[in-house]
C-alpha positions as CSV (number, residue, x, y, z in Angstrom):
1,M,35.3,-12.5,34.6
2,P,32.1,-12.4,32.7
3,S,28.9,-10.9,35.2
4,P,25.8,-12.7,35.6
5,T,22.7,-11.4,33.8
6,S,19.9,-11.1,35.6
7,G,17.1,-14.0,35.7
8,A,14.2,-14.6,33.8
9,R,11.5,-12.0,33.8
10,S,8.1,-11.6,32.3
11,D,7.7,-8.6,29.6
12,P,4.4,-6.5,29.1
13,Q,2.2,-7.5,26.1
14,D,3.5,-5.2,23.1
15,D,-0.1,-3.6,22.7
16,A,1.0,-0.5,20.4
17,S,-2.3,1.4,21.1
18,A,-1.5,1.1,24.4
19,G,-0.8,4.9,26.4
20,W,-0.6,6.7,29.2
21,P,-2.7,7.5,31.2
22,T,-5.2,4.1,29.8
23,E,-5.3,1.8,33.3
24,R,-4.2,-0.9,30.7
25,G,-1.1,0.7,29.3
26,A,-0.4,2.1,33.0
27,A,-0.5,-1.3,34.7
28,E,2.3,-2.5,31.7
29,L,4.2,0.7,31.7
30,A,4.6,-0.1,36.1
31,Q,5.5,-3.6,34.9
32,L,8.1,-2.7,32.8
33,L,9.5,-0.2,34.8
34,R,10.0,-3.2,38.1
35,N,11.6,-5.2,35.5
36,L,13.9,-2.6,34.4
37,R,14.8,-2.2,37.9
38,R,15.5,-5.5,38.9
39,S,18.1,-5.7,36.2
40,Q,21.4,-7.4,37.6
41,I,23.2,-5.9,34.0
42,E,25.1,-2.6,34.4
43,W,25.0,-2.1,30.4
44,P,21.1,-3.4,29.1
45,A,21.9,-6.1,26.6
46,E,19.5,-6.0,22.7
47,R,16.2,-7.2,24.8
48,L,16.9,-4.6,27.8
49,R,17.2,-1.7,24.7
50,A,14.2,-2.9,23.2
51,E,12.4,-2.7,26.3
52,L,13.3,0.6,26.7
53,H,11.8,1.7,23.5
54,H,8.9,-0.2,23.9
55,A,8.5,1.9,27.1
56,G,8.7,4.9,25.6
57,T,5.7,4.1,23.5
58,Y,3.1,4.2,26.4
59,R,3.5,8.3,26.8
60,P,5.1,7.8,30.9
61,S,4.6,10.5,33.3
62,P,7.2,12.7,34.2
63,A,8.9,10.8,36.9
64,Q,8.8,7.6,35.0
65,A,10.8,9.3,32.1
66,L,13.4,10.1,34.3
67,E,13.6,6.9,35.1
68,L,13.7,5.5,31.5
69,E,15.9,8.1,30.5
70,T,18.3,7.4,33.5
71,Y,18.2,3.5,32.5
72,G,19.2,4.8,28.6
73,L,22.6,6.4,30.1
74,L,23.4,3.0,30.5
75,Q,24.0,1.9,26.7
76,G,26.6,2.0,24.8
77,I,28.8,2.8,27.7
78,G,32.1,1.7,27.4
79,R,34.6,3.0,25.2
80,E,35.9,6.6,26.2
81,A,36.6,7.9,29.9
82,S,34.8,11.4,28.1
83,S,31.8,9.6,27.4
84,A,31.4,8.2,30.8
85,L,32.0,11.9,32.2
86,Q,29.4,12.8,30.1
87,R,26.5,10.6,30.8
88,L,28.2,10.8,34.6
89,R,26.9,14.7,34.5
90,R,23.4,13.6,32.5
91,A,22.9,11.4,35.4
92,R,23.3,14.2,38.2
93,E,21.4,16.6,36.2
94,L,18.6,13.6,36.4
95,Q,18.7,12.9,39.3
96,Q,18.3,16.7,41.1
97,L,15.6,16.5,38.7
98,A,13.8,13.9,40.4
99,R,14.6,15.0,44.0
100,T,12.9,18.3,43.0
101,L,9.8,16.3,41.8
102,K,9.9,14.3,44.8
103,A,10.3,10.7,42.5
104,P,12.1,8.5,45.1
105,L,12.6,5.4,43.0
106,A,13.7,7.9,40.0
107,E,16.4,9.3,42.1
108,A,17.4,5.9,43.2
109,A,17.7,4.9,39.6
110,A,19.9,7.9,39.2
111,W,22.2,7.2,42.2
112,R,22.2,3.2,40.7
113,V,23.7,5.0,37.4
114,M,25.8,7.4,38.9
115,H,27.2,4.4,41.2
116,T,27.9,2.1,38.3
117,L,29.7,5.3,36.4
118,E,31.7,6.4,39.1
119,S,33.4,2.4,39.5
120,L,34.2,2.6,35.8
121,L,35.4,5.9,36.1
122,Q,37.9,4.6,39.7
123,M,35.7,7.4,41.5
124,F,35.5,4.6,44.3
125,P,34.8,6.6,47.5
126,A,31.6,8.6,45.6
127,S,30.4,5.1,44.0
128,L,29.9,4.1,47.4
129,H,28.0,7.1,48.1
130,S,26.2,7.0,45.5
131,A,25.5,3.1,46.1
132,G,24.9,3.8,49.6
133,M,22.3,6.3,48.6
134,A,20.4,4.6,46.4
135,A,19.8,1.6,48.9
136,S,18.3,4.5,51.2
137,L,15.8,5.2,48.4
138,Y,15.0,1.7,47.4
139,L,13.7,1.1,50.7
140,Q,11.7,4.7,50.9
141,G,10.1,3.5,47.6
142,G,9.3,0.1,49.3
143,E,11.8,-1.7,46.9
144,E,13.6,-3.8,50.0
145,E,14.7,-6.1,47.2
146,M,16.3,-3.1,45.3
147,A,18.2,-2.2,48.2
148,Q,19.2,-5.5,48.7
149,L,21.3,-5.3,44.9
150,M,22.5,-2.1,45.6
151,T,24.5,-3.4,49.3
152,V,25.6,-6.2,46.7
153,Q,26.3,-3.7,43.7
154,R,29.2,-2.3,46.3
155,N,31.4,-5.2,46.0
156,S,31.9,-4.0,42.1
157,V,33.4,-1.4,43.4
158,L,36.2,-3.6,45.6
159,F,36.3,-5.2,42.3
160,H,37.1,-2.2,39.8
161,A,39.6,-1.0,42.8
162,E,41.7,-4.5,42.6
163,M,40.6,-4.8,46.5
164,Y,40.1,-8.6,45.5
165,E,41.0,-9.6,49.4
166,E,38.7,-7.3,51.1
167,L,36.1,-8.5,47.8
168,G,36.3,-11.9,49.1
169,K,35.8,-11.1,52.5
170,S,32.9,-8.9,52.0
171,C,31.1,-11.5,49.9
172,R,31.7,-14.3,52.9
173,Q,30.6,-12.1,55.2
174,L,27.2,-11.4,53.1
175,L,27.0,-15.1,52.4
176,D,27.7,-16.0,56.4
177,E,25.0,-14.0,57.5
178,G,22.3,-15.5,56.0
179,M,20.6,-13.0,54.5
180,P,17.6,-14.1,52.4
181,L,18.6,-12.8,49.2
182,P,16.9,-14.2,45.7
183,P,19.1,-16.6,43.5
184,A,20.3,-14.3,40.9
185,F,21.5,-12.0,43.8
186,K,23.8,-14.9,45.7
187,H,25.0,-16.1,41.9
188,R,26.6,-12.8,41.8
189,I,28.0,-12.8,45.1
190,L,29.6,-16.4,44.2
191,G,30.3,-15.3,41.0
192,G,33.0,-14.0,38.6
193,S,32.2,-10.4,39.9
194,G,32.1,-11.4,43.4
195,A,34.2,-14.1,45.7
196,A,34.9,-16.6,42.7
197,G,36.1,-13.6,40.4
198,A,38.2,-12.2,43.5
199,A,40.1,-15.8,44.2
200,F,40.5,-15.6,40.2
201,S,42.1,-12.1,40.2
202,L,44.1,-13.1,42.8
203,A,45.6,-16.2,41.1
204,I,46.9,-14.4,37.8
205,R,48.3,-11.8,40.3
206,A,50.0,-14.1,42.5
207,S,53.9,-14.2,42.8
208,D,54.5,-18.0,43.4
209,D,52.7,-21.3,42.0
210,E,51.5,-22.4,45.4
211,S,49.3,-19.2,45.9
212,F,48.2,-19.4,41.9
213,E,47.1,-22.8,42.6
214,R,45.4,-22.1,45.7
215,H,43.1,-19.5,44.4
216,L,42.4,-21.1,41.2
217,E,41.2,-23.9,43.2
218,E,39.2,-21.4,45.7
219,S,37.7,-19.9,42.6
220,I,36.7,-23.4,40.8
221,R,35.2,-24.4,44.5
222,L,33.0,-20.9,44.0
223,H,32.1,-21.3,40.7
224,R,30.7,-24.8,40.9
225,E,28.6,-23.6,43.7
226,A,27.5,-20.7,41.7
227,L,27.0,-23.5,38.6
228,A,24.8,-25.7,41.4
229,L,22.9,-22.9,42.5
230,A,21.3,-21.5,38.6
231,E,20.5,-25.3,38.1
232,A,18.9,-25.9,40.7
233,H,16.6,-22.5,40.6
234,G,16.2,-23.3,36.3
235,L,18.7,-19.8,35.6
236,D,19.7,-20.8,32.5
237,A,21.7,-17.9,31.4
238,L,23.7,-17.9,34.7
239,A,24.1,-21.4,34.4
240,S,26.0,-20.9,31.0
241,V,28.0,-18.0,32.5
242,S,29.3,-20.3,35.2
243,L,30.2,-23.0,32.7
244,T,32.3,-20.5,31.0
245,N,34.5,-19.4,33.8
246,L,35.2,-22.6,35.1
247,A,36.8,-23.0,31.2
248,I,38.5,-20.2,31.9
249,V,40.0,-21.0,34.9
250,E,40.8,-24.7,33.9
251,A,42.8,-22.8,31.0
252,T,44.3,-20.8,33.1
253,R,45.7,-24.0,34.7
254,G,46.5,-25.6,32.0
255,H,43.8,-28.1,31.2
256,A,43.2,-27.7,27.7
257,E,40.9,-30.5,26.9
258,L,38.7,-29.9,30.1
259,S,38.4,-26.2,29.2
260,R,37.3,-27.1,26.0
261,T,35.0,-30.1,27.2
262,L,33.2,-27.1,29.2
263,M,33.0,-24.8,26.2
264,E,31.3,-27.1,24.1
265,E,28.8,-28.0,27.0
266,V,28.1,-24.0,26.9
267,E,27.3,-24.4,23.5
268,R,25.0,-27.0,23.9
269,R,22.7,-24.9,26.6
270,P,20.4,-21.6,25.2
271,E,22.7,-19.2,23.8
272,V,23.7,-16.6,26.2
273,D,22.8,-12.8,24.7
274,P,25.9,-11.9,23.1
275,N,25.3,-8.1,23.6
276,R,25.9,-8.8,27.7
277,P,29.1,-7.1,28.3
278,G,32.1,-8.9,28.7
279,W,31.0,-12.2,27.2
280,K,32.3,-11.8,23.9
281,E,35.5,-10.9,25.3
282,W,35.8,-13.2,27.9
283,H,34.5,-16.0,25.7
284,R,37.6,-15.4,23.0
285,Y,39.7,-15.2,26.0
286,C,38.8,-18.7,26.9
287,A,39.7,-20.1,23.1
288,V,42.5,-18.5,22.5
289,L,43.8,-19.3,25.9
290,V,43.6,-23.1,25.3
291,Q,44.9,-22.6,21.9
292,A,47.5,-20.9,23.2
293,L,48.9,-24.0,25.5
294,Q,48.9,-26.1,22.3
295,D,50.8,-24.5,19.1
296,E,52.4,-21.4,18.1
297,A,49.8,-20.1,16.0
298,G,47.3,-20.3,19.3
299,W,50.1,-17.9,20.8
300,Q,50.4,-15.3,18.2
301,A,46.2,-15.3,18.7
302,L,46.9,-14.9,22.5
303,M,49.3,-12.0,21.6
304,D,46.7,-10.5,19.2
305,T,44.2,-10.5,21.3
306,A,46.2,-8.9,24.5
307,R,47.4,-6.0,22.2
308,E,43.7,-5.5,20.5
309,Y,42.0,-5.2,24.1
310,M,44.4,-2.8,25.1
311,G,42.5,-0.1,23.3
312,H,39.3,-1.1,24.9
313,G,36.9,0.9,27.2
314,L,36.8,1.4,30.6
315,N,34.3,-2.1,30.9
316,R,37.1,-3.9,29.4
317,V,39.5,-3.7,32.0
318,A,39.0,-7.3,33.8
319,V,39.5,-9.4,30.7
320,R,42.1,-7.2,29.5
321,D,44.4,-7.5,32.7
322,A,43.5,-11.6,32.7
323,C,45.2,-11.9,29.4
324,L,48.0,-9.7,30.3
325,Y,49.0,-11.8,33.3
326,A,48.5,-15.0,31.2
327,V,51.2,-13.7,28.5
328,K,53.2,-12.8,31.2
329,R,53.0,-16.2,32.9
330,L,53.0,-18.5,29.7
331,G,55.4,-16.7,28.3
332,R,58.1,-17.1,31.3
333,K,56.9,-20.8,31.1
334,T,57.6,-21.7,27.8
335,G,60.5,-19.4,27.5
336,R,58.5,-16.7,25.4
337,M,60.9,-14.0,27.4
338,D,60.1,-10.9,24.9
339,D,56.2,-11.2,25.6
340,A,56.4,-11.6,29.1
341,L,58.4,-8.6,29.3
342,W,56.5,-6.5,27.4
343,A,53.2,-8.2,29.4
344,S,55.0,-6.9,32.8
345,E,55.5,-3.6,31.2
346,R,52.2,-2.9,30.2
347,L,51.1,-4.2,33.6
348,N,53.5,-1.5,35.3
349,E,52.1,0.9,32.7
350,L,48.2,0.2,33.7
351,Q,49.0,-0.2,37.2
352,Q,51.1,3.1,37.4
353,G,48.0,4.9,35.6
354,S,45.9,3.8,38.3
355,Y,47.6,4.8,41.1
356,R,47.9,8.0,39.6
357,K,44.0,7.7,39.3
358,L,43.5,7.0,42.8
359,A,45.7,9.7,44.0
360,H,43.5,11.9,42.5
361,T,40.6,10.5,43.9
362,L,41.7,10.8,47.1
363,S,43.1,14.7,46.7
364,D,39.6,15.3,45.7
365,T,38.3,13.3,48.8
366,V,40.6,15.5,50.8
367,D,39.6,18.7,49.4
368,A,35.6,17.8,50.0
369,V,36.7,17.0,53.7
370,L,38.0,20.5,54.0
371,E,35.3,22.2,52.3
372,R,32.7,20.3,54.5
373,P,32.2,22.7,56.9
374,H,31.3,25.7,54.4
375,L,28.9,23.0,53.0
376,I,27.0,22.7,56.1
377,H,26.5,26.2,56.6
378,E,25.6,26.5,53.1
379,R,23.0,23.9,53.7
380,E,21.5,24.8,57.0
381,A,21.1,28.5,55.2
382,L,19.6,27.0,52.4
383,A,17.2,24.5,54.4
384,Q,15.8,28.0,56.0
385,R,15.1,29.3,52.8
386,G,13.8,26.1,52.1
387,S,11.3,26.3,55.2
388,D,10.1,29.8,54.0
389,L,9.7,29.0,51.0
390,E,7.6,25.9,51.9
391,N,5.2,28.0,54.7
392,S,4.9,30.4,51.2
393,L,4.1,27.4,49.2
394,A,1.5,26.0,52.2
395,Q,-0.7,29.2,52.3
396,R,-0.6,29.3,48.3
397,N,-1.8,25.4,48.2
398,A,-4.6,26.4,50.7
399,E,-5.8,28.9,48.4
400,L,-5.3,26.8,45.3
401,S,-7.3,24.1,47.6
402,D,-9.9,26.5,47.8
403,T,-10.6,27.4,43.9
404,L,-9.6,24.1,42.9
405,A,-13.3,23.5,44.9
406,R,-15.3,25.6,43.3
407,L,-13.9,24.4,40.3
408,Q,-14.4,21.1,40.9
409,A,-18.2,22.2,42.3
410,E,-18.6,24.2,38.7
411,I,-17.4,21.0,37.0
412,A,-19.7,18.7,38.2
413,I,-22.5,21.0,37.4
414,R,-21.4,21.3,34.0
415,Q,-20.9,17.9,33.6
416,A,-24.5,17.4,35.3
417,T,-25.7,19.9,32.7
418,E,-23.8,18.0,29.9
419,V,-25.6,14.4,31.1
420,A,-28.6,15.9,30.7
421,L,-27.9,17.8,27.3
422,Q,-26.7,15.0,25.8
423,K,-29.8,12.7,27.1
424,A,-32.2,15.4,25.3
425,H,-30.1,15.2,22.5
426,D,-30.6,11.4,22.0
427,E,-33.8,11.1,22.7
428,L,-34.3,14.3,20.3
429,E,-32.3,12.1,17.7
430,E,-34.4,9.2,18.5
431,Q,-37.4,11.3,17.3
432,V,-35.7,12.2,13.6
433,R,-34.8,9.1,13.1
434,H,-37.7,7.6,14.0
435,R,-40.3,10.6,11.9
436,S,-37.2,10.2,9.1
437,A,-38.1,6.9,8.7
438,Q,-41.7,7.5,8.9
439,L,-41.3,10.2,6.3
440,E,-39.1,7.8,3.9
441,Q,-42.1,5.3,4.4
442,A,-44.3,8.0,3.1
443,M,-42.0,9.2,0.4
444,R,-41.9,6.0,-0.9
445,T,-45.7,5.1,-0.4
446,L,-46.0,8.5,-2.4
447,M,-43.3,7.8,-5.6
448,Q,-45.4,4.4,-6.0
449,H,-48.7,6.2,-6.0
450,E,-47.2,8.5,-8.6
451,K,-45.7,6.0,-10.4
452,Q,-49.2,4.4,-11.1
453,L,-50.8,7.8,-11.8
454,A,-48.7,8.4,-14.5
455,L,-49.2,4.8,-15.6
456,S,-52.7,5.2,-15.3
457,R,-51.9,9.1,-17.6
458,M,-50.1,7.3,-20.1
459,V,-52.6,4.1,-20.4
460,A,-55.5,6.8,-20.4
461,G,-53.4,9.0,-23.0
462,M,-52.5,6.1,-25.4
463,A,-55.5,4.6,-25.3
464,H,-57.6,7.4,-26.6
465,E,-54.8,8.8,-28.8
466,M,-54.6,5.4,-30.6
467,N,-58.2,4.2,-30.5
468,T,-59.2,7.2,-32.3
469,P,-56.6,6.7,-35.5
470,L,-57.0,2.8,-35.1
471,D,-60.5,3.5,-35.3
472,N,-60.7,5.6,-38.3
473,A,-58.5,3.5,-39.9
474,R,-60.9,0.5,-39.1
475,M,-63.6,2.8,-40.5
476,G,-61.9,3.3,-43.9
477,A,-61.8,-0.7,-44.1
478,S,-65.0,-1.1,-43.8
479,L,-65.6,1.1,-46.2
480,I,-63.6,-0.3,-49.0
481,G,-64.6,-3.7,-48.1
482,E,-68.3,-2.9,-48.5
483,R,-67.7,-0.7,-51.7
484,A,-65.8,-3.8,-53.0
485,Q,-68.6,-6.1,-52.3
486,Q,-70.9,-3.8,-53.8
487,L,-68.5,-3.8,-57.0
488,R,-68.3,-7.2,-57.5
489,A,-71.8,-7.8,-57.4
490,R,-72.6,-5.0,-60.0
491,L,-70.1,-7.1,-62.2
492,S,-71.3,-10.1,-61.8
493,E,-75.1,-8.9,-62.7
494,Q,-72.9,-6.7,-65.6
495,T,-75.2,-4.0,-64.8
496,L,-72.1,-1.6,-63.5
497,R,-72.4,2.1,-65.0
498,R,-69.2,4.2,-65.5
499,S,-70.7,6.7,-62.9
500,E,-70.9,4.5,-60.2
501,L,-67.4,2.8,-60.9
502,D,-66.4,6.1,-60.8
503,D,-68.4,6.9,-57.6
504,L,-66.8,3.6,-55.9
505,L,-63.4,4.1,-56.7
506,L,-63.3,7.6,-55.3
507,Q,-65.2,6.1,-51.9
508,L,-62.5,3.1,-52.2
509,D,-59.7,6.4,-52.3
510,G,-61.6,8.0,-49.6
511,G,-61.4,5.1,-47.0
512,S,-57.8,4.0,-48.2
513,D,-56.5,7.6,-47.4
514,L,-58.5,7.2,-44.1
515,I,-56.2,4.0,-43.4
516,D,-53.1,5.6,-44.4
517,R,-54.0,8.5,-42.1
518,G,-54.9,6.6,-39.4
519,L,-51.4,4.3,-39.3
520,A,-49.7,7.4,-39.7
521,R,-50.9,8.9,-36.6
522,V,-50.3,5.6,-34.8
523,A,-46.6,5.5,-36.2
524,Q,-46.1,8.9,-34.7
525,L,-47.1,8.1,-31.3
526,V,-45.1,4.8,-31.7
527,Q,-41.8,6.9,-33.0
528,R,-42.5,9.1,-29.8
529,F,-42.6,6.0,-27.5
530,K,-39.2,5.2,-28.8
531,T,-37.2,8.7,-28.5
532,L,-37.6,7.7,-24.9
533,G,-35.6,4.8,-24.9
534,R,-33.2,5.1,-27.6
535,S,-29.4,4.6,-27.0
536,D,-26.4,6.7,-27.9
537,E,-26.0,4.3,-30.3
538,V,-29.0,4.7,-32.4
539,Q,-26.7,7.3,-35.2
540,E,-23.2,8.3,-35.4
541,R,-22.0,11.8,-34.8
542,S,-21.4,14.4,-38.3
543,E,-19.7,17.4,-39.0
544,M,-22.8,20.2,-39.6
545,D,-23.7,23.7,-40.0
546,L,-25.7,24.0,-36.8
547,C,-27.2,27.6,-38.4
548,A,-27.7,26.1,-41.7
549,L,-29.5,23.2,-39.8
550,I,-31.9,25.9,-38.0
551,R,-32.2,27.3,-41.2
552,L,-33.5,24.3,-42.9
553,S,-36.0,23.3,-40.2
554,A,-37.4,26.9,-40.4
555,S,-38.1,26.1,-44.1
556,S,-39.7,22.9,-43.7
557,W,-42.3,25.3,-41.2
558,R,-43.4,27.5,-43.6
559,K,-47.2,26.0,-43.9
560,A,-47.8,25.2,-40.4
561,L,-46.4,28.4,-39.0
562,A,-49.0,30.7,-41.3
563,E,-52.0,27.9,-40.6
564,A,-51.1,29.3,-37.2
565,G,-50.5,32.9,-37.6
566,V,-47.4,32.3,-35.7
567,D,-43.8,34.5,-37.1
568,L,-40.7,33.0,-36.7
569,Q,-37.5,35.1,-36.0
570,L,-34.2,33.9,-36.6
571,K,-31.2,35.4,-34.7
572,L,-28.4,33.5,-35.9
573,P,-24.5,33.6,-36.9
574,G,-23.6,33.4,-40.0
575,S,-22.4,29.8,-39.9
576,C,-21.6,27.3,-36.5
577,R,-19.5,24.6,-36.9
578,Y,-20.7,21.7,-34.4
579,R,-20.2,18.1,-34.4
580,G,-23.2,15.8,-33.1
581,Y,-26.7,14.3,-34.1
582,P,-28.5,16.3,-36.7
583,Q,-31.5,13.5,-36.4
584,D,-31.6,14.3,-32.8
585,I,-31.5,18.6,-33.3
586,Q,-34.0,18.4,-35.8
587,H,-36.4,16.2,-33.4
588,V,-35.7,19.0,-30.4
589,L,-36.4,21.8,-32.5
590,Q,-39.5,20.0,-34.0
591,Q,-40.8,19.0,-30.5
592,L,-40.4,22.5,-29.7
593,L,-42.3,23.8,-32.3
594,E,-45.3,21.9,-31.7
595,N,-45.2,22.3,-27.8
596,S,-45.1,26.2,-28.9
597,L,-48.2,26.0,-31.5
598,I,-50.1,23.6,-29.9
599,H,-50.1,25.2,-25.9
600,G,-48.4,28.7,-26.4
601,F,-50.7,30.2,-29.2
602,K,-54.0,27.7,-28.7
603,D,-57.7,28.4,-29.6
604,G,-56.1,30.5,-32.2
605,R,-53.8,32.9,-30.2
606,R,-51.1,34.4,-32.7
607,G,-47.7,35.2,-31.4
608,T,-44.0,35.2,-32.3
609,I,-41.4,32.3,-31.7
610,W,-37.4,33.5,-31.6
611,I,-34.6,31.3,-32.3
612,D,-31.6,32.7,-30.8
613,L,-27.8,31.1,-30.9
614,S,-24.7,32.0,-29.5
615,V,-21.3,30.4,-28.9
616,E,-19.2,30.9,-25.4
617,G,-15.8,31.2,-24.6
618,H,-13.6,32.4,-27.5
619,E,-13.0,35.0,-29.4
620,E,-15.2,35.8,-32.5
621,T,-14.1,36.6,-36.0
622,T,-16.1,39.2,-38.3
623,V,-17.2,37.4,-41.5
624,Q,-20.0,38.3,-43.6
625,A,-23.3,36.3,-43.3
626,P,-25.8,35.4,-45.4
627,P,-29.3,37.0,-45.4
628,A,-31.7,34.9,-43.5
629,P,-34.8,33.5,-44.9
630,F,-36.9,34.4,-41.8
631,G,-37.5,37.3,-39.7
632,D,-35.4,40.7,-39.2
633,E,-32.0,38.6,-38.8
634,D,-28.5,40.8,-38.6
635,P,-26.6,39.8,-42.0
636,T,-23.4,41.4,-39.9
637,R,-23.4,39.2,-37.6
638,H,-20.4,37.0,-37.0
639,A,-19.4,33.8,-38.6
640,L,-17.7,31.3,-35.3
641,A,-15.8,28.8,-35.3
642,A,-16.2,26.3,-33.3
643,S,-13.7,23.9,-30.5
644,D,-14.5,22.7,-27.0
645,R,-16.6,25.2,-26.2
646,T,-20.1,25.3,-25.8
647,V,-23.0,26.7,-28.1
648,Q,-26.5,28.3,-26.5
649,I,-30.1,27.7,-28.3
650,C,-32.6,29.9,-26.9
651,W,-36.1,29.2,-28.0
652,R,-38.5,31.7,-26.8
653,D,-42.4,32.3,-27.6
654,D,-45.1,34.9,-26.5
655,G,-47.8,32.6,-26.0
656,V,-50.2,31.8,-23.3
657,G,-47.1,30.3,-21.1
658,I,-47.6,27.7,-18.4
659,A,-49.0,27.7,-15.2
660,V,-47.1,27.9,-11.9
661,E,-48.6,24.8,-10.3
662,H,-47.9,22.8,-13.8
663,L,-44.1,24.4,-14.8
664,P,-42.2,22.0,-12.2
665,R,-44.1,18.4,-13.9
666,V,-44.3,19.6,-17.9
667,L,-40.6,17.2,-17.8
668,E,-42.4,14.1,-16.4
669,P,-43.0,11.4,-18.8
670,F,-46.9,11.3,-20.0
671,Y,-47.8,15.1,-17.9
672,T,-50.0,16.7,-19.8
673,T,-53.2,19.2,-19.4
674,Q,-54.9,18.1,-22.4
675,L,-54.8,14.6,-22.4
676,G,-56.6,13.2,-25.0
677,R,-57.3,16.0,-26.8
678,T,-53.7,17.1,-28.4
679,G,-51.0,14.9,-27.2
680,V,-49.6,12.1,-24.3
681,G,-47.2,14.3,-22.3
682,L,-43.7,12.9,-24.0
683,G,-42.9,16.1,-25.9
684,L,-40.6,18.2,-23.8
685,T,-39.9,14.5,-22.1
686,S,-38.3,13.5,-25.4
687,V,-36.4,16.8,-25.9
688,H,-34.8,16.4,-22.1
689,K,-33.5,12.9,-22.5
690,L,-32.5,14.1,-26.1
691,V,-30.1,17.2,-24.8
692,V,-29.4,16.3,-21.4
693,E,-28.7,12.3,-21.7
694,H,-28.0,11.9,-25.3
695,M,-26.1,14.8,-26.2
696,A,-24.5,16.0,-23.0
697,G,-26.0,19.0,-22.5
698,E,-27.9,21.6,-20.2
699,L,-31.5,22.0,-20.6
700,V,-33.7,25.1,-18.7
701,L,-37.3,26.0,-19.3
702,D,-38.8,29.4,-17.7
703,S,-42.1,30.5,-18.2
704,Q,-44.6,33.3,-17.1
705,P,-48.3,32.7,-17.7
706,G,-49.5,35.1,-20.1
707,Q,-45.7,35.7,-21.1
708,G,-44.7,33.7,-23.2
709,T,-42.3,30.4,-22.4
710,R,-38.3,30.3,-22.5
711,V,-36.3,27.0,-23.1
712,F,-32.5,27.3,-23.0
713,I,-30.3,25.0,-24.2
714,R,-26.4,24.5,-23.9
715,L,-24.3,22.0,-25.9
716,P,-20.8,21.5,-26.1
717,M,-18.7,21.8,-29.1
718,T,-17.2,19.0,-29.6
719,F,-16.0,19.4,-33.6
720,E,-12.2,20.3,-33.4
721,E,-11.0,22.2,-36.3
722,S,-8.5,19.9,-38.5
């Protein structure tokens, strides 16, 4: 009959971050292990399997890991004897490991699992011994309640050994002793695997109706007592088990309606874990037994169930036997003699097999008794060796203790040093943060000052640069106005002579030219400002020959170069196909020319400007190039076909160069050493903006005082041949 499950248990909080040896993780793992020890389920149900899996996430200690693995041996057992034997061997290995680790609770768990497996395998003397060892170790570990459980567990050996009269006497003795047992334990003694189960098993095996009824009455009385106990203590699952057992007993007596009523009551109660061992089989047995009492279809279902249960494993023996005895008894009663004979033959075969196993077990027991003197001698020898080993280990432990003490002293010193270093480190970091904050504030102040200085420089330069041409324009306008009034007066007097008219017109032309030049200068300054703020959408890219564009720009520089006394040397390929912004290229070249003429060759200094062009990242193809209009350009240089590679332009002069203190700032807007004389410091700034920001290129400027200036420009070759 179904065996009771344990009462309600508190689960540890599920914390995925918990891990041994943290205090919280260790406490939760210890609580989970206590719950597992108190579980009265021989084969863990779904909840217990989840707890075993959850316990593995805590990184248990070696002893705890042994105990968890031991409980895991009971999962999925009950099909094959070979599987139970393999698990039994592993349980014995774990028991030896636990003894070596001196972990009594883990060793007790191993003995407990061995007790269960040996009982299933009908190794009853060994099972009783394992239960006694587990009880002794639980007492040693302070688990008195678990020791009581192992005492109760001995009854399961009597149950599996089919010693039902002895089982009933043992249960009555435990109840009469008045031992203070937990309600769940007392329910186990009363219920399906205890006194009530023994009475039921005696009833179905009874040879006469009187004994049959007497034992069933006793079973019903005990199940009702167990039901009252479970309901009094709020053990809902155990109450459902007792109701199911009562339904089975009533169905066995032939009370189909009463049995069905009890099962309906079970369905209305909290659901029993369907993974609890034997629950599905006993529930099905009760249903088909009730049906078999009513019609032929029910009888066939009972026969099918009996045949099916013949192939079940070790932990389905009780329900299998109940099913066969029901077929035998009801078959005789209803005239189904063939089915009753079949059940009798199966029961005889099973009983003979049980006798053979018992004989084999008794034979092993006799061999063990005969081997006992030899084993005692070996145990004494091992004890002596163990004593010698313990003495040696004690000496070694003393040495290790001294070493450990020295190491602990060194560790204490190092820890103190680390604390001091950490404190110094923290103080240094705080100082660095404070100094960094001060430096950041100083940098912000300096940057604000630099911005104000640049703005002041710009305002001063632009004021001077724009005032001069505007003053000239106003002077020209004033001159034109005066001469216009003078011309109007002479015309009104009709005293104007032709020579005076020619002189007035000449003066008016001079004033007009003065206005034009002033306004042109203002427009040039405004255009330079606009260059700094131009966007990429000002002009579209177009295909060009970069070499031809440089030659065209050089042609327009003839007069300016000649007036400055500067030579121009071009070192270009025959052609270089490029896709970009022609106006920006010309503006860059023009600004570089003005920078060289104004700053490099100031004060009448003469010299040379070189312009080199090359392409990186491809093989060259020899093409006859046209003659260069300037310089000593080599006419046999190669023409270059462009792809996605880069073109490099090197502008170099041998002028006065740039002073070291000015070189880092020459690309800043409005930075000039000739403020108010020749410029406002926007030339190289506009060049840098066009090359880097607009044309996605690179610009590098290098200069040495007295050795000239070099500007290196690299541009992506964005044109691809179709």
